[in-house]
PyMOL Python script that loads the backbone (N, CA, C, O; Angstrom):
from pymol import cmd

cmd.read_pdbstr("""\
ATOM      1  N   UNK A   1      86.016  87.918  84.404  1.00  0.00           N
ATOM      2  CA  UNK A   1      87.086  87.966  85.373  1.00  0.00           C
ATOM      3  C   UNK A   1      88.387  88.371  84.686  1.00  0.00           C
ATOM      4  O   UNK A   1      88.668  87.934  83.570  1.00  0.00           O
ATOM      5  N   UNK A   2      89.165  89.193  85.345  1.00  0.00           N
ATOM      6  CA  UNK A   2      90.408  89.700  84.753  1.00  0.00           C
ATOM      7  C   UNK A   2      91.399  88.573  84.453  1.00  0.00           C
ATOM      8  O   UNK A   2      92.095  88.623  83.439  1.00  0.00           O
ATOM      9  N   UNK A   3      91.472  87.566  85.312  1.00  0.00           N
ATOM     10  CA  UNK A   3      92.435  86.483  85.127  1.00  0.00           C
ATOM     11  C   UNK A   3      92.136  85.640  83.895  1.00  0.00           C
ATOM     12  O   UNK A   3      93.021  84.952  83.386  1.00  0.00           O
ATOM     13  N   UNK A   4      90.879  85.689  83.404  1.00  0.00           N
ATOM     14  CA  UNK A   4      90.483  84.892  82.245  1.00  0.00           C
ATOM     15  C   UNK A   4      90.992  85.460  80.928  1.00  0.00           C
ATOM     16  O   UNK A   4      90.954  84.770  79.910  1.00  0.00           O
ATOM     17  N   UNK A   5      91.466  86.699  80.926  1.00  0.00           N
ATOM     18  CA  UNK A   5      91.999  87.302  79.713  1.00  0.00           C
ATOM     19  C   UNK A   5      93.424  86.801  79.475  1.00  0.00           C
ATOM     20  O   UNK A   5      94.052  86.228  80.366  1.00  0.00           O
ATOM     21  N   UNK A   6      93.915  87.024  78.273  1.00  0.00           N
ATOM     22  CA  UNK A   6      95.325  86.724  77.995  1.00  0.00           C
ATOM     23  C   UNK A   6      96.131  87.954  78.372  1.00  0.00           C
ATOM     24  O   UNK A   6      95.753  89.079  78.047  1.00  0.00           O
ATOM     25  N   UNK A   7      97.259  87.730  79.069  1.00  0.00           N
ATOM     26  CA  UNK A   7      98.092  88.811  79.566  1.00  0.00           C
ATOM     27  C   UNK A   7      99.489  88.708  78.988  1.00  0.00           C
ATOM     28  O   UNK A   7     100.027  87.613  78.819  1.00  0.00           O
ATOM     29  N   UNK A   8     100.073  89.862  78.685  1.00  0.00           N
ATOM     30  CA  UNK A   8     101.382  89.933  78.047  1.00  0.00           C
ATOM     31  C   UNK A   8     102.280  90.907  78.796  1.00  0.00           C
ATOM     32  O   UNK A   8     101.812  91.858  79.422  1.00  0.00           O
ATOM     33  N   UNK A   9     103.572  90.648  78.716  1.00  0.00           N
ATOM     34  CA  UNK A   9     104.532  91.570  79.309  1.00  0.00           C
ATOM     35  C   UNK A   9     105.641  91.857  78.316  1.00  0.00           C
ATOM     36  O   UNK A   9     106.193  90.951  77.693  1.00  0.00           O
ATOM     37  N   UNK A  10     105.949  93.121  78.183  1.00  0.00           N
ATOM     38  CA  UNK A  10     107.123  93.512  77.408  1.00  0.00           C
ATOM     39  C   UNK A  10     108.064  94.286  78.325  1.00  0.00           C
ATOM     40  O   UNK A  10     109.081  94.823  77.886  1.00  0.00           O
ATOM     41  N   UNK A  11     107.705  94.331  79.605  1.00  0.00           N
ATOM     42  CA  UNK A  11     108.457  95.089  80.613  1.00  0.00           C
ATOM     43  C   UNK A  11     109.779  94.420  80.965  1.00  0.00           C
ATOM     44  O   UNK A  11     110.775  95.105  81.199  1.00  0.00           O
ATOM     45  N   UNK A  12     109.802  93.110  81.006  1.00  0.00           N
ATOM     46  CA  UNK A  12     111.048  92.438  81.357  1.00  0.00           C
ATOM     47  C   UNK A  12     110.908  91.467  82.492  1.00  0.00           C
ATOM     48  O   UNK A  12     110.027  90.607  82.485  1.00  0.00           O
ATOM     49  N   UNK A  13     111.768  91.603  83.462  1.00  0.00           N
ATOM     50  CA  UNK A  13     111.894  90.629  84.534  1.00  0.00           C
ATOM     51  C   UNK A  13     110.834  90.794  85.623  1.00  0.00           C
ATOM     52  O   UNK A  13     110.457  91.912  85.974  1.00  0.00           O
ATOM     53  N   UNK A  14     110.357  89.659  86.154  1.00  0.00           N
ATOM     54  CA  UNK A  14     109.494  89.745  87.330  1.00  0.00           C
ATOM     55  C   UNK A  14     110.273  90.337  88.507  1.00  0.00           C
ATOM     56  O   UNK A  14     111.504  90.335  88.520  1.00  0.00           O
ATOM     57  N   UNK A  15     109.536  90.837  89.483  1.00  0.00           N
ATOM     58  CA  UNK A  15     110.131  91.357  90.709  1.00  0.00           C
ATOM     59  C   UNK A  15     109.341  90.798  91.883  1.00  0.00           C
ATOM     60  O   UNK A  15     108.266  90.230  91.690  1.00  0.00           O
ATOM     61  N   UNK A  16     109.849  90.947  93.071  1.00  0.00           N
ATOM     62  CA  UNK A  16     109.094  90.544  94.256  1.00  0.00           C
ATOM     63  C   UNK A  16     108.207  91.710  94.677  1.00  0.00           C
ATOM     64  O   UNK A  16     108.407  92.843  94.239  1.00  0.00           O
ATOM     65  N   UNK A  17     107.241  91.427  95.517  1.00  0.00           N
ATOM     66  CA  UNK A  17     106.411  92.505  96.053  1.00  0.00           C
ATOM     67  C   UNK A  17     107.263  93.481  96.857  1.00  0.00           C
ATOM     68  O   UNK A  17     106.969  94.676  96.896  1.00  0.00           O
ATOM     69  N   UNK A  18     108.307  92.985  97.491  1.00  0.00           N
ATOM     70  CA  UNK A  18     109.213  93.866  98.237  1.00  0.00           C
ATOM     71  C   UNK A  18     109.857  94.879  97.294  1.00  0.00           C
ATOM     72  O   UNK A  18     109.926  96.067  97.611  1.00  0.00           O
ATOM     73  N   UNK A  19     110.331  94.408  96.127  1.00  0.00           N
ATOM     74  CA  UNK A  19     110.919  95.319  95.139  1.00  0.00           C
ATOM     75  C   UNK A  19     109.872  96.302  94.609  1.00  0.00           C
ATOM     76  O   UNK A  19     110.161  97.483  94.414  1.00  0.00           O
ATOM     77  N   UNK A  20     108.656  95.805  94.379  1.00  0.00           N
ATOM     78  CA  UNK A  20     107.561  96.673  93.947  1.00  0.00           C
ATOM     79  C   UNK A  20     107.338  97.792  94.966  1.00  0.00           C
ATOM     80  O   UNK A  20     107.211  98.960  94.599  1.00  0.00           O
ATOM     81  N   UNK A  21     107.292  97.424  96.247  1.00  0.00           N
ATOM     82  CA  UNK A  21     107.093  98.419  97.306  1.00  0.00           C
ATOM     83  C   UNK A  21     108.208  99.462  97.306  1.00  0.00           C
ATOM     84  O   UNK A  21     107.951 100.661  97.414  1.00  0.00           O
ATOM     85  N   UNK A  22     109.434  98.996  97.186  1.00  0.00           N
ATOM     86  CA  UNK A  22     110.570  99.919  97.201  1.00  0.00           C
ATOM     87  C   UNK A  22     110.505 100.906  96.036  1.00  0.00           C
ATOM     88  O   UNK A  22     110.774 102.095  96.207  1.00  0.00           O
ATOM     89  N   UNK A  23     110.145 100.407  94.852  1.00  0.00           N
ATOM     90  CA  UNK A  23     110.137 101.239  93.645  1.00  0.00           C
ATOM     91  C   UNK A  23     108.863 102.077  93.534  1.00  0.00           C
ATOM     92  O   UNK A  23     108.923 103.306  93.491  1.00  0.00           O
ATOM     93  N   UNK A  24     107.717 101.408  93.488  1.00  0.00           N
ATOM     94  CA  UNK A  24     106.453 102.097  93.174  1.00  0.00           C
ATOM     95  C   UNK A  24     105.880 102.887  94.345  1.00  0.00           C
ATOM     96  O   UNK A  24     105.225 103.908  94.136  1.00  0.00           O
ATOM     97  N   UNK A  25     106.115 102.428  95.573  1.00  0.00           N
ATOM     98  CA  UNK A  25     105.624 103.165  96.745  1.00  0.00           C
ATOM     99  C   UNK A  25     106.701 104.107  97.256  1.00  0.00           C
ATOM    100  O   UNK A  25     106.460 105.298  97.451  1.00  0.00           O
ATOM    101  N   UNK A  26     107.902 103.558  97.472  1.00  0.00           N
ATOM    102  CA  UNK A  26     108.981 104.351  98.063  1.00  0.00           C
ATOM    103  C   UNK A  26     109.581 105.395  97.146  1.00  0.00           C
ATOM    104  O   UNK A  26     109.589 106.582  97.473  1.00  0.00           O
ATOM    105  N   UNK A  27     110.091 104.960  95.985  1.00  0.00           N
ATOM    106  CA  UNK A  27     110.799 105.876  95.086  1.00  0.00           C
ATOM    107  C   UNK A  27     109.859 106.753  94.250  1.00  0.00           C
ATOM    108  O   UNK A  27     110.050 107.966  94.159  1.00  0.00           O
ATOM    109  N   UNK A  28     108.859 106.139  93.652  1.00  0.00           N
ATOM    110  CA  UNK A  28     108.005 106.862  92.701  1.00  0.00           C
ATOM    111  C   UNK A  28     106.746 107.459  93.317  1.00  0.00           C
ATOM    112  O   UNK A  28     106.180 108.408  92.774  1.00  0.00           O
ATOM    113  N   UNK A  29     106.308 106.919  94.432  1.00  0.00           N
ATOM    114  CA  UNK A  29     105.096 107.422  95.075  1.00  0.00           C
ATOM    115  C   UNK A  29     103.829 107.187  94.274  1.00  0.00           C
ATOM    116  O   UNK A  29     102.857 107.929  94.417  1.00  0.00           O
ATOM    117  N   UNK A  30     103.828 106.152  93.423  1.00  0.00           N
ATOM    118  CA  UNK A  30     102.655 105.861  92.597  1.00  0.00           C
ATOM    119  C   UNK A  30     101.504 105.249  93.388  1.00  0.00           C
ATOM    120  O   UNK A  30     100.349 105.346  92.973  1.00  0.00           O
ATOM    121  N   UNK A  31     101.801 104.628  94.507  1.00  0.00           N
ATOM    122  CA  UNK A  31     100.798 104.009  95.368  1.00  0.00           C
ATOM    123  C   UNK A  31     101.152 104.337  96.805  1.00  0.00           C
ATOM    124  O   UNK A  31     102.316 104.577  97.126  1.00  0.00           O
ATOM    125  N   UNK A  32     100.148 104.347  97.669  1.00  0.00           N
ATOM    126  CA  UNK A  32     100.397 104.595  99.084  1.00  0.00           C
ATOM    127  C   UNK A  32     100.542 103.266  99.818  1.00  0.00           C
ATOM    128  O   UNK A  32     100.048 102.245  99.341  1.00  0.00           O
ATOM    129  N   UNK A  33     101.207 103.264 100.962  1.00  0.00           N
ATOM    130  CA  UNK A  33     101.280 102.031 101.756  1.00  0.00           C
ATOM    131  C   UNK A  33      99.887 101.497 102.100  1.00  0.00           C
ATOM    132  O   UNK A  33      99.682 100.283 102.114  1.00  0.00           O
ATOM    133  N   UNK A  34      98.938 102.378 102.376  1.00  0.00           N
ATOM    134  CA  UNK A  34      97.575 101.936 102.703  1.00  0.00           C
ATOM    135  C   UNK A  34      96.922 101.214 101.533  1.00  0.00           C
ATOM    136  O   UNK A  34      96.232 100.213 101.731  1.00  0.00           O
ATOM    137  N   UNK A  35      97.132 101.713 100.306  1.00  0.00           N
ATOM    138  CA  UNK A  35      96.572 101.047  99.124  1.00  0.00           C
ATOM    139  C   UNK A  35      97.113  99.626  99.006  1.00  0.00           C
ATOM    140  O   UNK A  35      96.359  98.672  98.816  1.00  0.00           O
ATOM    141  N   UNK A  36      98.427  99.504  99.122  1.00  0.00           N
ATOM    142  CA  UNK A  36      99.073  98.203  98.948  1.00  0.00           C
ATOM    143  C   UNK A  36      98.722  97.256 100.095  1.00  0.00           C
ATOM    144  O   UNK A  36      98.610  96.049  99.883  1.00  0.00           O
ATOM    145  N   UNK A  37      98.548  97.781 101.292  1.00  0.00           N
ATOM    146  CA  UNK A  37      98.164  96.940 102.435  1.00  0.00           C
ATOM    147  C   UNK A  37      96.873  96.181 102.164  1.00  0.00           C
ATOM    148  O   UNK A  37      96.718  95.044 102.609  1.00  0.00           O
ATOM    149  N   UNK A  38      95.953  96.793 101.445  1.00  0.00           N
ATOM    150  CA  UNK A  38      94.681  96.137 101.125  1.00  0.00           C
ATOM    151  C   UNK A  38      94.856  94.934 100.193  1.00  0.00           C
ATOM    152  O   UNK A  38      94.014  94.036 100.167  1.00  0.00           O
ATOM    153  N   UNK A  39      95.944  94.923  99.437  1.00  0.00           N
ATOM    154  CA  UNK A  39      96.171  93.844  98.470  1.00  0.00           C
ATOM    155  C   UNK A  39      96.631  92.550  99.122  1.00  0.00           C
ATOM    156  O   UNK A  39      96.358  91.474  98.589  1.00  0.00           O
ATOM    157  N   UNK A  40      97.322  92.617 100.258  1.00  0.00           N
ATOM    158  CA  UNK A  40      97.942  91.423 100.852  1.00  0.00           C
ATOM    159  C   UNK A  40      96.962  90.275 101.017  1.00  0.00           C
ATOM    160  O   UNK A  40      97.177  89.178 100.500  1.00  0.00           O
ATOM    161  N   UNK A  41      95.894  90.539 101.737  1.00  0.00           N
ATOM    162  CA  UNK A  41      94.930  89.472 102.002  1.00  0.00           C
ATOM    163  C   UNK A  41      94.030  89.217 100.804  1.00  0.00           C
ATOM    164  O   UNK A  41      93.731  88.069 100.474  1.00  0.00           O
ATOM    165  N   UNK A  42      93.603  90.286 100.158  1.00  0.00           N
ATOM    166  CA  UNK A  42      92.679  90.144  99.018  1.00  0.00           C
ATOM    167  C   UNK A  42      93.254  89.229  97.934  1.00  0.00           C
ATOM    168  O   UNK A  42      92.533  88.421  97.350  1.00  0.00           O
ATOM    169  N   UNK A  43      94.567  89.363  97.667  1.00  0.00           N
ATOM    170  CA  UNK A  43      95.187  88.590  96.587  1.00  0.00           C
ATOM    171  C   UNK A  43      96.122  87.498  97.090  1.00  0.00           C
ATOM    172  O   UNK A  43      96.809  86.856  96.296  1.00  0.00           O
ATOM    173  N   UNK A  44      96.153  87.280  98.407  1.00  0.00           N
ATOM    174  CA  UNK A  44      96.961  86.221  99.010  1.00  0.00           C
ATOM    175  C   UNK A  44      98.425  86.316  98.560  1.00  0.00           C
ATOM    176  O   UNK A  44      98.983  85.373  97.998  1.00  0.00           O
ATOM    177  N   UNK A  45      99.023  87.471  98.820  1.00  0.00           N
ATOM    178  CA  UNK A  45     100.412  87.695  98.429  1.00  0.00           C
ATOM    179  C   UNK A  45     101.262  88.059  99.641  1.00  0.00           C
ATOM    180  O   UNK A  45     100.746  88.507 100.665  1.00  0.00           O
ATOM    181  N   UNK A  46     102.559  87.863  99.512  1.00  0.00           N
ATOM    182  CA  UNK A  46     103.510  88.211 100.547  1.00  0.00           C
ATOM    183  C   UNK A  46     104.663  89.009  99.954  1.00  0.00           C
ATOM    184  O   UNK A  46     104.688  89.279  98.753  1.00  0.00           O
ATOM    185  N   UNK A  47     105.607  89.380 100.793  1.00  0.00           N
ATOM    186  CA  UNK A  47     106.732  90.222 100.366  1.00  0.00           C
ATOM    187  C   UNK A  47     107.569  89.612  99.245  1.00  0.00           C
ATOM    188  O   UNK A  47     108.095  90.338  98.401  1.00  0.00           O
ATOM    189  N   UNK A  48     107.697  88.293  99.229  1.00  0.00           N
ATOM    190  CA  UNK A  48     108.571  87.656  98.242  1.00  0.00           C
ATOM    191  C   UNK A  48     107.805  86.989  97.104  1.00  0.00           C
ATOM    192  O   UNK A  48     108.365  86.195  96.347  1.00  0.00           O
ATOM    193  N   UNK A  49     106.535  87.316  96.993  1.00  0.00           N
ATOM    194  CA  UNK A  49     105.696  86.806  95.912  1.00  0.00           C
ATOM    195  C   UNK A  49     106.137  87.473  94.601  1.00  0.00           C
ATOM    196  O   UNK A  49     106.298  88.693  94.567  1.00  0.00           O
ATOM    197  N   UNK A  50     106.335  86.701  93.522  1.00  0.00           N
ATOM    198  CA  UNK A  50     106.749  87.299  92.253  1.00  0.00           C
ATOM    199  C   UNK A  50     105.583  87.994  91.542  1.00  0.00           C
ATOM    200  O   UNK A  50     104.477  87.461  91.463  1.00  0.00           O
ATOM    201  N   UNK A  51     105.858  89.187  91.032  1.00  0.00           N
ATOM    202  CA  UNK A  51     104.870  89.973  90.294  1.00  0.00           C
ATOM    203  C   UNK A  51     105.540  90.559  89.048  1.00  0.00           C
ATOM    204  O   UNK A  51     106.765  90.645  88.963  1.00  0.00           O
ATOM    205  N   UNK A  52     104.710  90.956  88.089  1.00  0.00           N
ATOM    206  CA  UNK A  52     105.237  91.576  86.865  1.00  0.00           C
ATOM    207  C   UNK A  52     104.156  92.482  86.277  1.00  0.00           C
ATOM    208  O   UNK A  52     102.964  92.213  86.422  1.00  0.00           O
ATOM    209  N   UNK A  53     104.577  93.545  85.618  1.00  0.00           N
ATOM    210  CA  UNK A  53     103.633  94.423  84.930  1.00  0.00           C
ATOM    211  C   UNK A  53     103.146  93.736  83.661  1.00  0.00           C
ATOM    212  O   UNK A  53     103.951  93.253  82.864  1.00  0.00           O
ATOM    213  N   UNK A  54     101.824  93.693  83.471  1.00  0.00           N
ATOM    214  CA  UNK A  54     101.231  93.048  82.304  1.00  0.00           C
ATOM    215  C   UNK A  54     100.150  93.935  81.698  1.00  0.00           C
ATOM    216  O   UNK A  54      99.661  94.874  82.326  1.00  0.00           O
ATOM    217  N   UNK A  55      99.794  93.610  80.465  1.00  0.00           N
ATOM    218  CA  UNK A  55      98.695  94.263  79.752  1.00  0.00           C
ATOM    219  C   UNK A  55      97.974  93.196  78.943  1.00  0.00           C
ATOM    220  O   UNK A  55      98.555  92.155  78.634  1.00  0.00           O
ATOM    221  N   UNK A  56      96.722  93.441  78.598  1.00  0.00           N
ATOM    222  CA  UNK A  56      96.028  92.467  77.745  1.00  0.00           C
ATOM    223  C   UNK A  56      96.138  92.854  76.274  1.00  0.00           C
ATOM    224  O   UNK A  56      95.401  92.335  75.435  1.00  0.00           O
ATOM    225  N   UNK A  57      97.043  93.752  75.965  1.00  0.00           N
ATOM    226  CA  UNK A  57      97.296  94.178  74.590  1.00  0.00           C
ATOM    227  C   UNK A  57      98.584  93.515  74.111  1.00  0.00           C
ATOM    228  O   UNK A  57      99.658  93.747  74.666  1.00  0.00           O
ATOM    229  N   UNK A  58      98.464  92.688  73.075  1.00  0.00           N
ATOM    230  CA  UNK A  58      99.642  91.997  72.549  1.00  0.00           C
ATOM    231  C   UNK A  58     100.406  92.943  71.620  1.00  0.00           C
ATOM    232  O   UNK A  58      99.842  93.502  70.680  1.00  0.00           O
ATOM    233  N   UNK A  59     101.686  93.107  71.900  1.00  0.00           N
ATOM    234  CA  UNK A  59     102.553  93.916  71.051  1.00  0.00           C
ATOM    235  C   UNK A  59     103.629  93.023  70.441  1.00  0.00           C
ATOM    236  O   UNK A  59     103.723  91.840  70.771  1.00  0.00           O
ATOM    237  N   UNK A  60     104.420  93.579  69.572  1.00  0.00           N
ATOM    238  CA  UNK A  60     105.423  92.798  68.855  1.00  0.00           C
ATOM    239  C   UNK A  60     106.424  92.125  69.786  1.00  0.00           C
ATOM    240  O   UNK A  60     106.810  90.983  69.536  1.00  0.00           O
ATOM    241  N   UNK A  61     106.852  92.790  70.841  1.00  0.00           N
ATOM    242  CA  UNK A  61     107.864  92.239  71.740  1.00  0.00           C
ATOM    243  C   UNK A  61     107.288  91.600  72.999  1.00  0.00           C
ATOM    244  O   UNK A  61     108.030  91.260  73.920  1.00  0.00           O
ATOM    245  N   UNK A  62     105.975  91.438  73.039  1.00  0.00           N
ATOM    246  CA  UNK A  62     105.314  90.950  74.251  1.00  0.00           C
ATOM    247  C   UNK A  62     105.471  89.442  74.415  1.00  0.00           C
ATOM    248  O   UNK A  62     105.528  88.689  73.443  1.00  0.00           O
ATOM    249  N   UNK A  63     105.538  89.035  75.659  1.00  0.00           N
ATOM    250  CA  UNK A  63     105.608  87.614  76.025  1.00  0.00           C
ATOM    251  C   UNK A  63     104.336  87.287  76.779  1.00  0.00           C
ATOM    252  O   UNK A  63     103.964  88.003  77.709  1.00  0.00           O
ATOM    253  N   UNK A  64     103.654  86.197  76.384  1.00  0.00           N
ATOM    254  CA  UNK A  64     102.433  85.799  77.079  1.00  0.00           C
ATOM    255  C   UNK A  64     102.796  85.339  78.484  1.00  0.00           C
ATOM    256  O   UNK A  64     103.749  84.584  78.676  1.00  0.00           O
ATOM    257  N   UNK A  65     102.029  85.802  79.460  1.00  0.00           N
ATOM    258  CA  UNK A  65     102.298  85.488  80.856  1.00  0.00           C
ATOM    259  C   UNK A  65     101.117  84.733  81.463  1.00  0.00           C
ATOM    260  O   UNK A  65      99.961  85.067  81.203  1.00  0.00           O
ATOM    261  N   UNK A  66     101.411  83.721  82.268  1.00  0.00           N
ATOM    262  CA  UNK A  66     100.386  83.044  83.049  1.00  0.00           C
ATOM    263  C   UNK A  66     100.371  83.690  84.421  1.00  0.00           C
ATOM    264  O   UNK A  66     101.337  83.582  85.177  1.00  0.00           O
ATOM    265  N   UNK A  67      99.286  84.354  84.740  1.00  0.00           N
ATOM    266  CA  UNK A  67      99.188  85.043  86.018  1.00  0.00           C
ATOM    267  C   UNK A  67      98.156  84.361  86.907  1.00  0.00           C
ATOM    268  O   UNK A  67      97.148  83.834  86.433  1.00  0.00           O
ATOM    269  N   UNK A  68      98.432  84.384  88.196  1.00  0.00           N
ATOM    270  CA  UNK A  68      97.519  83.809  89.182  1.00  0.00           C
ATOM    271  C   UNK A  68      96.419  84.809  89.509  1.00  0.00           C
ATOM    272  O   UNK A  68      95.252  84.438  89.632  1.00  0.00           O
ATOM    273  N   UNK A  69      96.789  86.070  89.649  1.00  0.00           N
ATOM    274  CA  UNK A  69      95.852  87.154  89.945  1.00  0.00           C
ATOM    275  C   UNK A  69      96.283  88.401  89.182  1.00  0.00           C
ATOM    276  O   UNK A  69      97.462  88.590  88.883  1.00  0.00           O
ATOM    277  N   UNK A  70      95.313  89.238  88.877  1.00  0.00           N
ATOM    278  CA  UNK A  70      95.564  90.586  88.390  1.00  0.00           C
ATOM    279  C   UNK A  70      95.123  91.521  89.507  1.00  0.00           C
ATOM    280  O   UNK A  70      93.980  91.456  89.961  1.00  0.00           O
ATOM    281  N   UNK A  71      96.018  92.382  89.948  1.00  0.00           N
ATOM    282  CA  UNK A  71      95.668  93.351  90.984  1.00  0.00           C
ATOM    283  C   UNK A  71      95.009  94.527  90.279  1.00  0.00           C
ATOM    284  O   UNK A  71      95.681  95.431  89.783  1.00  0.00           O
ATOM    285  N   UNK A  72      93.682  94.498  90.244  1.00  0.00           N
ATOM    286  CA  UNK A  72      92.934  95.489  89.466  1.00  0.00           C
ATOM    287  C   UNK A  72      93.165  96.904  89.975  1.00  0.00           C
ATOM    288  O   UNK A  72      93.099  97.855  89.195  1.00  0.00           O
ATOM    289  N   UNK A  73      93.433  97.062  91.260  1.00  0.00           N
ATOM    290  CA  UNK A  73      93.671  98.383  91.836  1.00  0.00           C
ATOM    291  C   UNK A  73      95.000  98.991  91.387  1.00  0.00           C
ATOM    292  O   UNK A  73      95.249 100.174  91.619  1.00  0.00           O
ATOM    293  N   UNK A  74      95.846  98.194  90.751  1.00  0.00           N
ATOM    294  CA  UNK A  74      97.158  98.686  90.308  1.00  0.00           C
ATOM    295  C   UNK A  74      97.108  99.317  88.921  1.00  0.00           C
ATOM    296  O   UNK A  74      98.151  99.701  88.391  1.00  0.00           O
ATOM    297  N   UNK A  75      95.933  99.434  88.322  1.00  0.00           N
ATOM    298  CA  UNK A  75      95.771 100.004  86.984  1.00  0.00           C
ATOM    299  C   UNK A  75      96.613 101.272  86.833  1.00  0.00           C
ATOM    300  O   UNK A  75      96.451 102.229  87.590  1.00  0.00           O
ATOM    301  N   UNK A  76      97.508 101.264  85.850  1.00  0.00           N
ATOM    302  CA  UNK A  76      98.402 102.424  85.661  1.00  0.00           C
ATOM    303  C   UNK A  76      97.797 103.515  84.777  1.00  0.00           C
ATOM    304  O   UNK A  76      98.457 104.509  84.471  1.00  0.00           O
ATOM    305  N   UNK A  77      96.544 103.327  84.371  1.00  0.00           N
ATOM    306  CA  UNK A  77      95.883 104.315  83.524  1.00  0.00           C
ATOM    307  C   UNK A  77      96.160 104.146  82.047  1.00  0.00           C
ATOM    308  O   UNK A  77      95.590 104.860  81.221  1.00  0.00           O
ATOM    309  N   UNK A  78      97.041 103.194  81.699  1.00  0.00           N
ATOM    310  CA  UNK A  78      97.390 102.940  80.305  1.00  0.00           C
ATOM    311  C   UNK A  78      97.154 101.473  79.934  1.00  0.00           C
ATOM    312  O   UNK A  78      97.714 100.978  78.956  1.00  0.00           O
ATOM    313  N   UNK A  79      96.327 100.785  80.717  1.00  0.00           N
ATOM    314  CA  UNK A  79      96.041  99.378  80.452  1.00  0.00           C
ATOM    315  C   UNK A  79      97.019  98.413  81.076  1.00  0.00           C
ATOM    316  O   UNK A  79      96.970  97.216  80.790  1.00  0.00           O
ATOM    317  N   UNK A  80      97.905  98.901  81.918  1.00  0.00           N
ATOM    318  CA  UNK A  80      98.881  98.048  82.601  1.00  0.00           C
ATOM    319  C   UNK A  80      98.433  97.724  84.018  1.00  0.00           C
ATOM    320  O   UNK A  80      97.904  98.579  84.728  1.00  0.00           O
ATOM    321  N   UNK A  81      98.649  96.492  84.411  1.00  0.00           N
ATOM    322  CA  UNK A  81      98.289  96.015  85.736  1.00  0.00           C
ATOM    323  C   UNK A  81      99.428  95.194  86.312  1.00  0.00           C
ATOM    324  O   UNK A  81     100.273  94.679  85.579  1.00  0.00           O
ATOM    325  N   UNK A  82      99.440  95.081  87.607  1.00  0.00           N
ATOM    326  CA  UNK A  82     100.402  94.215  88.263  1.00  0.00           C
ATOM    327  C   UNK A  82      99.819  92.809  88.297  1.00  0.00           C
ATOM    328  O   UNK A  82      98.738  92.579  88.839  1.00  0.00           O
ATOM    329  N   UNK A  83     100.558  91.871  87.705  1.00  0.00           N
ATOM    330  CA  UNK A  83     100.137  90.476  87.696  1.00  0.00           C
ATOM    331  C   UNK A  83     100.923  89.682  88.723  1.00  0.00           C
ATOM    332  O   UNK A  83     102.145  89.802  88.820  1.00  0.00           O
ATOM    333  N   UNK A  84     100.205  88.868  89.488  1.00  0.00           N
ATOM    334  CA  UNK A  84     100.831  87.991  90.467  1.00  0.00           C
ATOM    335  C   UNK A  84     101.118  86.661  89.787  1.00  0.00           C
ATOM    336  O   UNK A  84     100.209  86.013  89.269  1.00  0.00           O
ATOM    337  N   UNK A  85     102.361  86.262  89.791  1.00  0.00           N
ATOM    338  CA  UNK A  85     102.755  85.012  89.120  1.00  0.00           C
ATOM    339  C   UNK A  85     102.609  83.825  90.049  1.00  0.00           C
ATOM    340  O   UNK A  85     102.895  82.695  89.655  1.00  0.00           O
TER     341      UNK A  85
END
""", "prot")
cmd.dss("prot")
cmd.show_as("cartoon", "prot")
cmd.util.cbc("prot")
cmd.orient("prot")
């Protein structure tokens, strides 16, 4: 299971799902609204749920994160996933 791995973030501050939608769907077009709609029920998240970009690769500046879920569909192609806090 993805949640059983150790997850790290060097990205910085958590954001809400609303901020994620504005940035990754609205501004960058990295995900479609339909893709993200599937995540709501599957991962039990809402607009104000805190999320952060994480990886299971520990780097020098990485901070270990305790995540409730890893949204596997958010894979950025470089080992990064959206973690639900």
